[in-house]
N, C-alpha and C positions, 0 to 999 in steps of 0.2 A: 869365274872370271869370264867376262864377255869377250867377244872377238875384238872389239875396239880396245879394251884394256890389255889383252894379250898382245895386240899389234903395237900399242904404245910401249909396252915393256921391252919389245925387241928393237924398237927404234925404227922399224920399217914403216913406210907410209901405207895406208890402206889402198888396195887396188880399186880401180873403177871399171865400169862397163867398157868392154872393148880392149882392156889391157891384156897383153901377152905375158903369161906367168910360167914359172917352172914349179910344178907340184912335186916337192921333194919326197913326199910319202909315196906317190905313185911312180915317180921317176919319168914324168912326161911333161911336155909343153902343152899349155891349155889357154883358152881365152875366156874371160869373164863375160857371161851372158846375162846375169841377173844376180840378185841377192835373196837368200832364203834363211830366215831366222838369224840374220846378222852375219851369215857366212856367204862368201862368194859362190855362185853357182857356175861351174866350169864345163866346157866342152873341149874335147881334144882338138889341138891345132890342126891336125891332119886326120881325116877319116870320120869325123863327126861322132856318132854314137850317142848314148844316153848321157845327159848332164849329171854332175854330182856336186854336192856341197863339200867344200874343203875347209879345213881349219886354216885360218889366215896365217898362223905362225909357221905352217909348213910350206908357205908360198914365197917365192922370190920373184919380184917384178923384173922381167926381161926388157919390156918396152911398153910405153904408155900408148893408149888409143891414138891413132893417127900418126904414130912414129914408126910403125912397122907395116910391112906389106906381105901379102900371101903370095908365095912364089907360083 
C-alpha cells in the first residue's frame, strides 16, 4: 500500500510542505519540510533536530502552511 493509498483509506488529506502536524506514533508536533519515498519528512516544531520520514496514516494535520505561527 502506498502512502497516497493509505491516506485515501483514512479519508485524511495529504499534508504539504510547511504544514503543522501531530505525529501520533512519536507523540509530538512537527512540520513537513520535504517528501522522501512518498512519505513526509518532518522536523520537530520546537528544538529542530534530525528530520524523520513518517507514515502518513500516523499523522494528523493541525494547521496548513501559512495558517499557523511560531511563538
